[in-house]
Biopython code that builds the backbone (N, CA, C, O; Angstrom):
import numpy as np
from Bio.PDB.StructureBuilder import StructureBuilder

atoms = [
    (1, "MET", "N", (3.183, -23.794, 29.483)),
    (1, "MET", "CA", (4.580, -23.660, 29.150)),
    (1, "MET", "C", (4.735, -22.518, 28.151)),
    (1, "MET", "O", (4.144, -22.546, 27.072)),
    (2, "LYS", "N", (5.517, -21.535, 28.507)),
    (2, "LYS", "CA", (5.730, -20.375, 27.656)),
    (2, "LYS", "C", (7.009, -20.586, 26.843)),
    (2, "LYS", "O", (8.059, -20.924, 27.390)),
    (3, "LEU", "N", (6.900, -20.379, 25.508)),
    (3, "LEU", "CA", (8.056, -20.574, 24.636)),
    (3, "LEU", "C", (8.813, -19.272, 24.469)),
    (3, "LEU", "O", (8.222, -18.211, 24.271)),
    (4, "ASN", "N", (10.113, -19.370, 24.550)),
    (4, "ASN", "CA", (10.985, -18.217, 24.377)),
    (4, "ASN", "C", (11.223, -18.024, 22.876)),
    (4, "ASN", "O", (11.665, -18.959, 22.209)),
    (5, "PRO", "N", (10.937, -16.820, 22.321)),
    (5, "PRO", "CA", (11.125, -16.584, 20.887)),
    (5, "PRO", "C", (12.551, -16.872, 20.407)),
    (5, "PRO", "O", (12.736, -17.358, 19.291)),
    (6, "LYS", "N", (13.555, -16.580, 21.232)),
    (6, "LYS", "CA", (14.948, -16.857, 20.847)),
    (6, "LYS", "C", (15.188, -18.360, 20.723)),
    (6, "LYS", "O", (15.882, -18.809, 19.810)),
    (7, "GLN", "N", (14.609, -19.141, 21.649)),
    (7, "GLN", "CA", (14.760, -20.596, 21.587)),
    (7, "GLN", "C", (14.075, -21.162, 20.341)),
    (7, "GLN", "O", (14.589, -22.072, 19.690)),
    (8, "ILE", "N", (12.916, -20.609, 20.028)),
    (8, "ILE", "CA", (12.195, -21.057, 18.825)),
    (8, "ILE", "C", (13.033, -20.762, 17.587)),
    (8, "ILE", "O", (13.156, -21.606, 16.699)),
    (9, "GLU", "N", (13.610, -19.562, 17.529)),
    (9, "GLU", "CA", (14.437, -19.165, 16.396)),
    (9, "GLU", "C", (15.647, -20.091, 16.244)),
    (9, "GLU", "O", (15.972, -20.506, 15.131)),
    (10, "ARG", "N", (16.317, -20.419, 17.363)),
    (10, "ARG", "CA", (17.479, -21.324, 17.314)),
    (10, "ARG", "C", (17.057, -22.724, 16.853)),
    (10, "ARG", "O", (17.752, -23.356, 16.058)),
    (11, "ALA", "N", (15.932, -23.194, 17.348)),
    (11, "ALA", "CA", (15.443, -24.525, 16.960)),
    (11, "ALA", "C", (15.127, -24.559, 15.463)),
    (11, "ALA", "O", (15.427, -25.540, 14.783)),
    (12, "MET", "N", (14.524, -23.486, 14.958)),
    (12, "MET", "CA", (14.216, -23.420, 13.533)),
    (12, "MET", "C", (15.494, -23.446, 12.704)),
    (12, "MET", "O", (15.549, -24.124, 11.678)),
    (13, "LYS", "N", (16.512, -22.724, 13.128)),
    (13, "LYS", "CA", (17.782, -22.704, 12.403)),
    (13, "LYS", "C", (18.408, -24.096, 12.367)),
    (13, "LYS", "O", (18.938, -24.516, 11.338)),
    (14, "ARG", "N", (18.345, -24.815, 13.498)),
    (14, "ARG", "CA", (18.894, -26.182, 13.535)),
    (14, "ARG", "C", (18.170, -27.088, 12.545)),
    (14, "ARG", "O", (18.773, -28.008, 11.994)),
    (15, "MET", "N", (16.885, -26.837, 12.314)),
    (15, "MET", "CA", (16.107, -27.656, 11.379)),
    (15, "MET", "C", (16.213, -27.150, 9.944)),
    (15, "MET", "O", (15.587, -27.698, 9.037)),
    (16, "GLY", "N", (17.011, -26.100, 9.745)),
    (16, "GLY", "CA", (17.178, -25.572, 8.387)),
    (16, "GLY", "C", (16.046, -24.649, 7.959)),
    (16, "GLY", "O", (15.817, -24.455, 6.765)),
    (17, "ILE", "N", (15.346, -24.087, 8.920)),
    (17, "ILE", "CA", (14.234, -23.179, 8.624)),
    (17, "ILE", "C", (14.663, -21.762, 8.974)),
    (17, "ILE", "O", (15.103, -21.490, 10.091)),
    (18, "GLN", "N", (14.528, -20.865, 8.005)),
    (18, "GLN", "CA", (14.874, -19.468, 8.245)),
    (18, "GLN", "C", (13.652, -18.610, 7.948)),
    (18, "GLN", "O", (13.048, -18.741, 6.884)),
    (19, "ALA", "N", (13.283, -17.734, 8.879)),
    (19, "ALA", "CA", (12.116, -16.858, 8.697)),
    (19, "ALA", "C", (12.564, -15.402, 8.725)),
    (19, "ALA", "O", (13.288, -14.980, 9.627)),
    (20, "ASP", "N", (12.128, -14.650, 7.734)),
    (20, "ASP", "CA", (12.386, -13.213, 7.689)),
    (20, "ASP", "C", (11.048, -12.495, 7.732)),
    (20, "ASP", "O", (10.135, -12.818, 6.972)),
    (21, "HIS", "N", (10.938, -11.523, 8.622)),
    (21, "HIS", "CA", (9.708, -10.742, 8.699)),
    (21, "HIS", "C", (9.805, -9.587, 7.710)),
    (21, "HIS", "O", (10.829, -8.908, 7.633)),
    (22, "ILE", "N", (8.743, -9.375, 6.963)),
    (22, "ILE", "CA", (8.697, -8.352, 5.930)),
    (22, "ILE", "C", (7.749, -7.251, 6.381)),
    (22, "ILE", "O", (6.603, -7.521, 6.738)),
    (23, "GLU", "N", (8.227, -6.008, 6.365)),
    (23, "GLU", "CA", (7.340, -4.893, 6.689)),
    (23, "GLU", "C", (6.494, -4.604, 5.457)),
    (23, "GLU", "O", (7.025, -4.302, 4.388)),
    (24, "ALA", "N", (5.181, -4.697, 5.608)),
    (24, "ALA", "CA", (4.272, -4.477, 4.489)),
    (24, "ALA", "C", (3.086, -3.647, 4.959)),
    (24, "ALA", "O", (2.650, -3.754, 6.105)),
    (25, "GLU", "N", (2.574, -2.825, 4.061)),
    (25, "GLU", "CA", (1.402, -2.003, 4.369)),
    (25, "GLU", "C", (0.118, -2.681, 3.921)),
    (25, "GLU", "O", (-0.933, -2.526, 4.543)),
    (26, "GLU", "N", (0.218, -3.447, 2.815)),
    (26, "GLU", "CA", (-0.966, -4.089, 2.260)),
    (26, "GLU", "C", (-0.502, -5.216, 1.350)),
    (26, "GLU", "O", (0.542, -5.111, 0.705)),
    (27, "VAL", "N", (-1.279, -6.294, 1.299)),
    (27, "VAL", "CA", (-0.999, -7.409, 0.404)),
    (27, "VAL", "C", (-2.229, -7.601, -0.467)),
    (27, "VAL", "O", (-3.350, -7.684, 0.035)),
    (28, "ILE", "N", (-2.009, -7.672, -1.795)),
    (28, "ILE", "CA", (-3.127, -7.862, -2.721)),
    (28, "ILE", "C", (-2.868, -9.139, -3.516)),
    (28, "ILE", "O", (-1.816, -9.308, -4.132)),
    (29, "ILE", "N", (-3.854, -10.029, -3.486)),
    (29, "ILE", "CA", (-3.789, -11.262, -4.263)),
    (29, "ILE", "C", (-4.862, -11.140, -5.337)),
    (29, "ILE", "O", (-6.045, -10.987, -5.030)),
    (30, "LYS", "N", (-4.439, -11.208, -6.608)),
    (30, "LYS", "CA", (-5.375, -11.056, -7.725)),
    (30, "LYS", "C", (-5.685, -12.422, -8.315)),
    (30, "LYS", "O", (-4.786, -13.169, -8.702)),
    (31, "THR", "N", (-6.967, -12.730, -8.377)),
    (31, "THR", "CA", (-7.430, -13.938, -9.044)),
    (31, "THR", "C", (-8.196, -13.487, -10.281)),
    (31, "THR", "O", (-8.449, -12.291, -10.430)),
    (32, "PRO", "N", (-8.571, -14.388, -11.161)),
    (32, "PRO", "CA", (-9.289, -13.943, -12.360)),
    (32, "PRO", "C", (-10.593, -13.178, -12.074)),
    (32, "PRO", "O", (-10.984, -12.312, -12.857)),
    (33, "ASP", "N", (-11.260, -13.491, -10.969)),
    (33, "ASP", "CA", (-12.552, -12.850, -10.725)),
    (33, "ASP", "C", (-12.629, -11.977, -9.479)),
    (33, "ASP", "O", (-13.651, -11.330, -9.247)),
    (34, "LYS", "N", (-11.565, -11.944, -8.668)),
    (34, "LYS", "CA", (-11.619, -11.098, -7.467)),
    (34, "LYS", "C", (-10.224, -10.707, -7.008)),
    (34, "LYS", "O", (-9.226, -11.292, -7.427)),
    (35, "GLU", "N", (-10.177, -9.708, -6.138)),
    (35, "GLU", "CA", (-8.945, -9.309, -5.475)),
    (35, "GLU", "C", (-9.128, -9.559, -3.985)),
    (35, "GLU", "O", (-10.158, -9.210, -3.410)),
    (36, "ILE", "N", (-8.132, -10.157, -3.373)),
    (36, "ILE", "CA", (-8.131, -10.367, -1.937)),
    (36, "ILE", "C", (-7.140, -9.356, -1.373)),
    (36, "ILE", "O", (-5.939, -9.432, -1.633)),
    (37, "VAL", "N", (-7.664, -8.402, -0.593)),
    (37, "VAL", "CA", (-6.831, -7.333, -0.053)),
    (37, "VAL", "C", (-6.643, -7.589, 1.437)),
    (37, "VAL", "O", (-7.620, -7.719, 2.175)),
    (38, "ILE", "N", (-5.394, -7.661, 1.879)),
    (38, "ILE", "CA", (-5.083, -7.913, 3.286)),
    (38, "ILE", "C", (-4.435, -6.648, 3.841)),
    (38, "ILE", "O", (-3.313, -6.293, 3.477)),
    (39, "SER", "N", (-5.171, -5.972, 4.734)),
    (39, "SER", "CA", (-4.690, -4.737, 5.353)),
    (39, "SER", "C", (-4.007, -5.060, 6.676)),
    (39, "SER", "O", (-4.289, -6.086, 7.295)),
    (40, "ASN", "N", (-3.109, -4.180, 7.103)),
    (40, "ASN", "CA", (-2.347, -4.362, 8.341)),
    (40, "ASN", "C", (-1.754, -5.771, 8.425)),
    (40, "ASN", "O", (-1.945, -6.470, 9.420)),
    (41, "PRO", "N", (-1.033, -6.184, 7.373)),
    (41, "PRO", "CA", (-0.546, -7.565, 7.359)),
    (41, "PRO", "C", (0.699, -7.788, 8.213)),
    (41, "PRO", "O", (1.516, -6.891, 8.419)),
    (42, "GLN", "N", (0.805, -9.000, 8.691)),
    (42, "GLN", "CA", (2.038, -9.490, 9.287)),
    (42, "GLN", "C", (2.528, -10.533, 8.283)),
    (42, "GLN", "O", (1.881, -11.556, 8.063)),
    (43, "VAL", "N", (3.691, -10.251, 7.676)),
    (43, "VAL", "CA", (4.190, -11.091, 6.594)),
    (43, "VAL", "C", (5.527, -11.706, 6.995)),
    (43, "VAL", "O", (6.419, -11.022, 7.497)),
    (44, "ALA", "N", (5.645, -13.003, 6.765)),
    (44, "ALA", "CA", (6.904, -13.705, 7.023)),
    (44, "ALA", "C", (7.260, -14.525, 5.790)),
    (44, "ALA", "O", (6.422, -15.237, 5.236)),
    (45, "LYS", "N", (8.510, -14.412, 5.375)),
    (45, "LYS", "CA", (9.040, -15.255, 4.304)),
    (45, "LYS", "C", (9.810, -16.364, 4.990)),
    (45, "LYS", "O", (10.774, -16.106, 5.710)),
    (46, "VAL", "N", (9.390, -17.587, 4.771)),
    (46, "VAL", "CA", (9.995, -18.738, 5.435)),
    (46, "VAL", "C", (10.720, -19.581, 4.389)),
    (46, "VAL", "O", (10.130, -19.989, 3.389)),
    (47, "ASN", "N", (12.018, -19.838, 4.635)),
    (47, "ASN", "CA", (12.799, -20.674, 3.742)),
    (47, "ASN", "C", (13.092, -21.977, 4.464)),
    (47, "ASN", "O", (13.746, -22.005, 5.507)),
    (48, "MET", "N", (12.588, -23.058, 3.875)),
    (48, "MET", "CA", (12.798, -24.377, 4.463)),
    (48, "MET", "C", (13.416, -25.264, 3.390)),
    (48, "MET", "O", (12.774, -25.586, 2.390)),
    (49, "MET", "N", (14.648, -25.647, 3.604)),
    (49, "MET", "CA", (15.389, -26.501, 2.670)),
    (49, "MET", "C", (15.364, -25.929, 1.249)),
    (49, "MET", "O", (15.144, -26.658, 0.282)),
    (50, "GLY", "N", (15.591, -24.615, 1.135)),
    (50, "GLY", "CA", (15.676, -23.977, -0.174)),
    (50, "GLY", "C", (14.351, -23.588, -0.803)),
    (50, "GLY", "O", (14.338, -23.001, -1.886)),
    (51, "GLN", "N", (13.260, -23.891, -0.167)),
    (51, "GLN", "CA", (11.929, -23.571, -0.702)),
    (51, "GLN", "C", (11.341, -22.402, 0.072)),
    (51, "GLN", "O", (11.170, -22.487, 1.288)),
    (52, "ASP", "N", (11.025, -21.297, -0.631)),
    (52, "ASP", "CA", (10.405, -20.135, 0.020)),
    (52, "ASP", "C", (8.901, -20.285, 0.087)),
    (52, "ASP", "O", (8.263, -20.651, -0.899)),
    (53, "THR", "N", (8.335, -20.004, 1.246)),
    (53, "THR", "CA", (6.888, -19.905, 1.407)),
    (53, "THR", "C", (6.599, -18.598, 2.130)),
    (53, "THR", "O", (7.467, -18.045, 2.806)),
    (54, "TRP", "N", (5.388, -18.118, 1.984)),
    (54, "TRP", "CA", (4.992, -16.847, 2.580)),
    (54, "TRP", "C", (3.828, -17.092, 3.525)),
    (54, "TRP", "O", (2.874, -17.794, 3.190)),
    (55, "GLN", "N", (3.921, -16.507, 4.704)),
    (55, "GLN", "CA", (2.831, -16.582, 5.680)),
    (55, "GLN", "C", (2.307, -15.169, 5.872)),
    (55, "GLN", "O", (3.066, -14.249, 6.177)),
    (56, "ILE", "N", (0.995, -15.006, 5.690)),
    (56, "ILE", "CA", (0.390, -13.678, 5.769)),
    (56, "ILE", "C", (-0.850, -13.754, 6.646)),
    (56, "ILE", "O", (-1.713, -14.608, 6.447)),
    (57, "THR", "N", (-0.930, -12.851, 7.619)),
    (57, "THR", "CA", (-2.138, -12.706, 8.418)),
    (57, "THR", "C", (-2.502, -11.225, 8.430)),
    (57, "THR", "O", (-1.634, -10.370, 8.253)),
    (58, "GLY", "N", (-3.763, -10.923, 8.634)),
    (58, "GLY", "CA", (-4.211, -9.538, 8.677)),
    (58, "GLY", "C", (-5.715, -9.451, 8.454)),
    (58, "GLY", "O", (-6.432, -10.449, 8.520)),
    (59, "GLU", "N", (-6.173, -8.232, 8.188)),
    (59, "GLU", "CA", (-7.598, -7.977, 7.959)),
    (59, "GLU", "C", (-7.903, -8.209, 6.479)),
    (59, "GLU", "O", (-7.359, -7.520, 5.616)),
    (60, "VAL", "N", (-8.777, -9.184, 6.184)),
    (60, "VAL", "CA", (-9.035, -9.599, 4.807)),
    (60, "VAL", "C", (-10.332, -9.001, 4.279)),
    (60, "VAL", "O", (-11.361, -8.997, 4.954)),
    (61, "GLU", "N", (-10.250, -8.493, 3.038)),
    (61, "GLU", "CA", (-11.429, -7.995, 2.328)),
    (61, "GLU", "C", (-11.364, -8.534, 0.906)),
    (61, "GLU", "O", (-10.318, -8.472, 0.260)),
    (62, "GLU", "N", (-12.484, -9.063, 0.421)),
    (62, "GLU", "CA", (-12.526, -9.563, -0.950)),
    (62, "GLU", "C", (-13.371, -8.613, -1.790)),
    (62, "GLU", "O", (-14.454, -8.193, -1.381)),
    (63, "LYS", "N", (-12.854, -8.281, -2.976)),
    (63, "LYS", "CA", (-13.556, -7.381, -3.886)),
    (63, "LYS", "C", (-13.654, -8.050, -5.249)),
    (63, "LYS", "O", (-12.719, -8.720, -5.688)),
    (64, "PRO", "N", (-14.805, -7.863, -5.925)),
    (64, "PRO", "CA", (-14.868, -8.373, -7.302)),
    (64, "PRO", "C", (-13.845, -7.635, -8.162)),
    (64, "PRO", "O", (-13.590, -6.451, -7.945)),
    (65, "ARG", "N", (-13.273, -8.312, -9.109)),
    (65, "ARG", "CA", (-12.237, -7.705, -9.949)),
    (65, "ARG", "C", (-12.792, -7.421, -11.331)),
    (65, "ARG", "O", (-13.399, -8.282, -11.968)),
    (66, "GLN", "N", (-12.570, -6.190, -11.783)),
    (66, "GLN", "CA", (-12.964, -5.840, -13.137)),
    (66, "GLN", "C", (-11.824, -6.205, -14.074)),
    (66, "GLN", "O", (-10.664, -5.904, -13.793)),
    (67, "PRO", "N", (-12.153, -6.857, -15.191)),
    (67, "PRO", "CA", (-11.095, -7.256, -16.115)),
    (67, "PRO", "C", (-10.639, -6.116, -17.034)),
    (67, "PRO", "O", (-10.031, -6.361, -18.075)),
    (68, "PHE", "N", (-10.935, -4.869, -16.646)),
    (68, "PHE", "CA", (-10.543, -3.726, -17.469)),
    (68, "PHE", "C", (-10.264, -2.530, -16.572)),
    (68, "PHE", "O", (-10.682, -2.494, -15.414)),
    (69, "SER", "N", (-9.547, -1.545, -17.128)),
    (69, "SER", "CA", (-9.126, -0.383, -16.349)),
    (69, "SER", "C", (-9.895, 0.874, -16.771)),
    (69, "SER", "O", (-10.677, 0.857, -17.722)),
    (70, "GLU", "N", (-9.650, 1.954, -16.039)),
    (70, "GLU", "CA", (-10.235, 3.256, -16.396)),
    (70, "GLU", "C", (-9.748, 3.688, -17.776)),
    (70, "GLU", "O", (-10.499, 4.268, -18.560)),
    (71, "GLU", "N", (-8.498, 3.401, -18.056)),
    (71, "GLU", "CA", (-7.926, 3.743, -19.371)),
    (71, "GLU", "C", (-8.661, 3.002, -20.490)),
    (71, "GLU", "O", (-8.898, 3.561, -21.561)),
    (72, "ASP", "N", (-9.019, 1.737, -20.232)),
    (72, "ASP", "CA", (-9.783, 0.956, -21.210)),
    (72, "ASP", "C", (-11.143, 1.604, -21.472)),
    (72, "ASP", "O", (-11.587, 1.694, -22.617)),
    (73, "ILE", "N", (-11.795, 2.050, -20.407)),
    (73, "ILE", "CA", (-13.100, 2.708, -20.541)),
    (73, "ILE", "C", (-12.968, 3.954, -21.405)),
    (73, "ILE", "O", (-13.773, 4.180, -22.308)),
    (74, "ASP", "N", (-11.947, 4.765, -21.124)),
    (74, "ASP", "CA", (-11.725, 5.994, -21.894)),
    (74, "ASP", "C", (-11.452, 5.687, -23.361)),
    (74, "ASP", "O", (-11.972, 6.367, -24.246)),
    (75, "THR", "N", (-10.643, 4.670, -23.621)),
    (75, "THR", "CA", (-10.308, 4.294, -24.995)),
    (75, "THR", "C", (-11.557, 3.913, -25.776)),
    (75, "THR", "O", (-11.773, 4.400, -26.885)),
    (76, "VAL", "N", (-12.382, 3.040, -25.195)),
    (76, "VAL", "CA", (-13.594, 2.584, -25.882)),
    (76, "VAL", "C", (-14.580, 3.741, -26.047)),
    (76, "VAL", "O", (-15.224, 3.853, -27.090)),
    (77, "ALA", "N", (-14.706, 4.587, -25.051)),
    (77, "ALA", "CA", (-15.612, 5.736, -25.142)),
    (77, "ALA", "C", (-15.169, 6.677, -26.258)),
    (77, "ALA", "O", (-16.003, 7.168, -27.018)),
    (78, "ASN", "N", (-13.862, 6.933, -26.364)),
    (78, "ASN", "CA", (-13.344, 7.811, -27.424)),
    (78, "ASN", "C", (-13.562, 7.225, -28.819)),
    (78, "ASN", "O", (-13.821, 7.965, -29.768)),
    (79, "LYS", "N", (-13.461, 5.924, -28.945)),
    (79, "LYS", "CA", (-13.627, 5.267, -30.255)),
    (79, "LYS", "C", (-15.094, 5.149, -30.675)),
    (79, "LYS", "O", (-15.394, 5.072, -31.866)),
    (80, "THR", "N", (-16.010, 5.134, -29.696)),
    (80, "THR", "CA", (-17.412, 4.866, -30.024)),
    (80, "THR", "C", (-18.354, 6.029, -29.733)),
    (80, "THR", "O", (-19.461, 6.079, -30.268)),
    (81, "GLY", "N", (-17.926, 6.957, -28.896)),
    (81, "GLY", "CA", (-18.807, 8.051, -28.504)),
    (81, "GLY", "C", (-19.893, 7.602, -27.527)),
    (81, "GLY", "O", (-20.834, 8.349, -27.257)),
    (82, "ALA", "N", (-19.767, 6.400, -27.005)),
    (82, "ALA", "CA", (-20.759, 5.857, -26.070)),
    (82, "ALA", "C", (-20.533, 6.443, -24.681)),
    (82, "ALA", "O", (-19.450, 6.933, -24.360)),
    (83, "SER", "N", (-21.583, 6.379, -23.870)),
    (83, "SER", "CA", (-21.477, 6.879, -22.495)),
    (83, "SER", "C", (-20.624, 5.930, -21.660)),
    (83, "SER", "O", (-20.395, 4.778, -22.030)),
    (84, "ARG", "N", (-20.173, 6.434, -20.554)),
    (84, "ARG", "CA", (-19.357, 5.646, -19.636)),
    (84, "ARG", "C", (-20.108, 4.382, -19.195)),
    (84, "ARG", "O", (-19.531, 3.297, -19.126)),
    (85, "GLU", "N", (-21.372, 4.537, -18.906)),
    (85, "GLU", "CA", (-22.201, 3.396, -18.471)),
    (85, "GLU", "C", (-22.310, 2.348, -19.578)),
    (85, "GLU", "O", (-22.186, 1.152, -19.311)),
    (86, "GLU", "N", (-22.542, 2.787, -20.823)),
    (86, "GLU", "CA", (-22.636, 1.851, -21.950)),
    (86, "GLU", "C", (-21.310, 1.122, -22.165)),
    (86, "GLU", "O", (-21.284, -0.082, -22.420)),
    (87, "VAL", "N", (-20.216, 1.866, -22.059)),
    (87, "VAL", "CA", (-18.890, 1.267, -22.251)),
    (87, "VAL", "C", (-18.621, 0.230, -21.163)),
    (87, "VAL", "O", (-18.148, -0.869, -21.452)),
    (88, "THR", "N", (-18.921, 0.577, -19.920)),
    (88, "THR", "CA", (-18.700, -0.358, -18.809)),
    (88, "THR", "C", (-19.506, -1.640, -19.018)),
    (88, "THR", "O", (-18.990, -2.738, -18.810)),
    (89, "GLU", "N", (-20.762, -1.505, -19.426)),
    (89, "GLU", "CA", (-21.600, -2.691, -19.684)),
    (89, "GLU", "C", (-21.024, -3.531, -20.808)),
    (89, "GLU", "O", (-20.992, -4.758, -20.715)),
    (90, "ALA", "N", (-20.564, -2.873, -21.884)),
    (90, "ALA", "CA", (-19.994, -3.611, -23.022)),
    (90, "ALA", "C", (-18.705, -4.323, -22.614)),
    (90, "ALA", "O", (-18.477, -5.466, -23.010)),
    (91, "LEU", "N", (-17.871, -3.661, -21.836)),
    (91, "LEU", "CA", (-16.624, -4.302, -21.384)),
    (91, "LEU", "C", (-16.911, -5.474, -20.448)),
    (91, "LEU", "O", (-16.225, -6.495, -20.502)),
    (92, "GLN", "N", (-17.915, -5.329, -19.596)),
    (92, "GLN", "CA", (-18.271, -6.455, -18.723)),
    (92, "GLN", "C", (-18.789, -7.631, -19.541)),
    (92, "GLN", "O", (-18.453, -8.784, -19.270)),
    (93, "ALA", "N", (-19.606, -7.331, -20.542)),
    (93, "ALA", "CA", (-20.182, -8.388, -21.379)),
    (93, "ALA", "C", (-19.118, -9.105, -22.205)),
    (93, "ALA", "O", (-19.271, -10.284, -22.524)),
    (94, "THR", "N", (-18.043, -8.401, -22.551)),
    (94, "THR", "CA", (-16.974, -9.001, -23.370)),
    (94, "THR", "C", (-15.758, -9.402, -22.536)),
    (94, "THR", "O", (-14.699, -9.710, -23.083)),
    (95, "HIS", "N", (-15.914, -9.396, -21.226)),
    (95, "HIS", "CA", (-14.846, -9.788, -20.290)),
    (95, "HIS", "C", (-13.568, -8.974, -20.514)),
    (95, "HIS", "O", (-12.456, -9.499, -20.447)),
    (96, "GLY", "N", (-13.759, -7.673, -20.784)),
    (96, "GLY", "CA", (-12.622, -6.769, -20.911)),
    (96, "GLY", "C", (-11.980, -6.727, -22.282)),
    (96, "GLY", "O", (-10.928, -6.108, -22.444)),
    (97, "ASP", "N", (-12.581, -7.368, -23.274)),
    (97, "ASP", "CA", (-12.032, -7.357, -24.632)),
    (97, "ASP", "C", (-12.403, -6.043, -25.315)),
    (97, "ASP", "O", (-13.551, -5.850, -25.715)),
    (98, "LEU", "N", (-11.427, -5.139, -25.448)),
    (98, "LEU", "CA", (-11.678, -3.809, -25.990)),
    (98, "LEU", "C", (-12.227, -3.850, -27.408)),
    (98, "LEU", "O", (-13.197, -3.159, -27.719)),
    (99, "ALA", "N", (-11.615, -4.653, -28.268)),
    (99, "ALA", "CA", (-12.055, -4.722, -29.665)),
    (99, "ALA", "C", (-13.503, -5.193, -29.766)),
    (99, "ALA", "O", (-14.298, -4.631, -30.520)),
    (100, "GLN", "N", (-13.833, -6.225, -29.002)),
    (100, "GLN", "CA", (-15.207, -6.747, -29.027)),
    (100, "GLN", "C", (-16.197, -5.717, -28.478)),
    (100, "GLN", "O", (-17.308, -5.580, -28.991)),
    (101, "ALA", "N", (-15.787, -5.000, -27.440)),
    (101, "ALA", "CA", (-16.661, -3.969, -26.863)),
    (101, "ALA", "C", (-16.914, -2.859, -27.869)),
    (101, "ALA", "O", (-18.043, -2.384, -27.994)),
    (102, "ILE", "N", (-15.874, -2.437, -28.593)),
    (102, "ILE", "CA", (-16.026, -1.393, -29.611)),
    (102, "ILE", "C", (-16.978, -1.862, -30.705)),
    (102, "ILE", "O", (-17.887, -1.133, -31.102)),
    (103, "LEU", "N", (-16.762, -3.092, -31.191)),
    (103, "LEU", "CA", (-17.653, -3.635, -32.230)),
    (103, "LEU", "C", (-19.095, -3.730, -31.747)),
    (103, "LEU", "O", (-20.030, -3.410, -32.481)),
    (104, "LYS", "N", (-19.259, -4.164, -30.528)),
    (104, "LYS", "CA", (-20.608, -4.313, -29.954)),
    (104, "LYS", "C", (-21.310, -2.960, -29.870)),
    (104, "LYS", "O", (-22.486, -2.850, -30.217)),
    (105, "LEU", "N", (-20.603, -1.941, -29.415)),
    (105, "LEU", "CA", (-21.205, -0.606, -29.281)),
    (105, "LEU", "C", (-21.476, 0.027, -30.635)),
    (105, "LEU", "O", (-22.489, 0.706, -30.803)),
    (106, "ARG", "N", (-20.589, -0.182, -31.607)),
    (106, "ARG", "CA", (-20.826, 0.346, -32.964)),
    (106, "ARG", "C", (-22.011, -0.348, -33.595)),
    (106, "ARG", "O", (-22.807, 0.291, -34.283)),
    (107, "GLU", "N", (-22.143, -1.641, -33.374)),
    (107, "GLU", "CA", (-23.276, -2.428, -33.888)),
    (107, "GLU", "C", (-24.588, -1.909, -33.296)),
    (107, "GLU", "O", (-25.602, -1.818, -33.988)),
    (108, "LYS", "N", (-24.551, -1.577, -32.027)),
    (108, "LYS", "CA", (-25.735, -1.095, -31.309)),
    (108, "LYS", "C", (-26.224, 0.249, -31.878)),
    (108, "LYS", "O", (-27.423, 0.528, -31.881)),
    (109, "LYS", "N", (-25.277, 1.079, -32.359)),
    (109, "LYS", "CA", (-25.636, 2.403, -32.879)),
    (109, "LYS", "C", (-26.277, 2.344, -34.258)),
    (109, "LYS", "O", (-26.922, 3.301, -34.685)),
    (110, "LYS", "N", (-26.101, 1.222, -34.957)),
    (110, "LYS", "CA", (-26.649, 1.111, -36.314)),
    (110, "LYS", "C", (-28.140, 0.986, -36.312)),
    (110, "LYS", "O", (-28.753, 0.883, -37.374)),
]
sb = StructureBuilder()
sb.init_structure("model")
sb.init_model(0)
sb.init_chain("A")
sb.init_seg("    ")
for serial, (resi, resn, name, xyz) in enumerate(atoms, 1):
    if name == "N":
        sb.init_residue(resn, " ", resi, " ")
    sb.init_atom(name, np.array(xyz, "f"), 0.0, 1.0, " ", f" {name:<3s}", serial, name[0])
structure = sb.get_structure()
């Protein structure tokens, strides 16, 4: 039995369900320890009885997330004179805490 998309849409409306398709190029979900990147997504915003939910399908890739940015690396390097590699290690060890990374690197130089 083949379902007609128009009939499905009418049935959903009768049940109080409204779906809007969203044109998206990429969807990124950030968690404390990783980023979930969904490429070529098909995204639908579904409203059912006043509650919005999102349905997303596509090509999924998971990447570890760094708790610090390139700007953070530059800031710590400028304050300590440490190499990029040393700064990155210090920021990873301090979970992105700039002040702690600076103190750690200054302590190391003593």
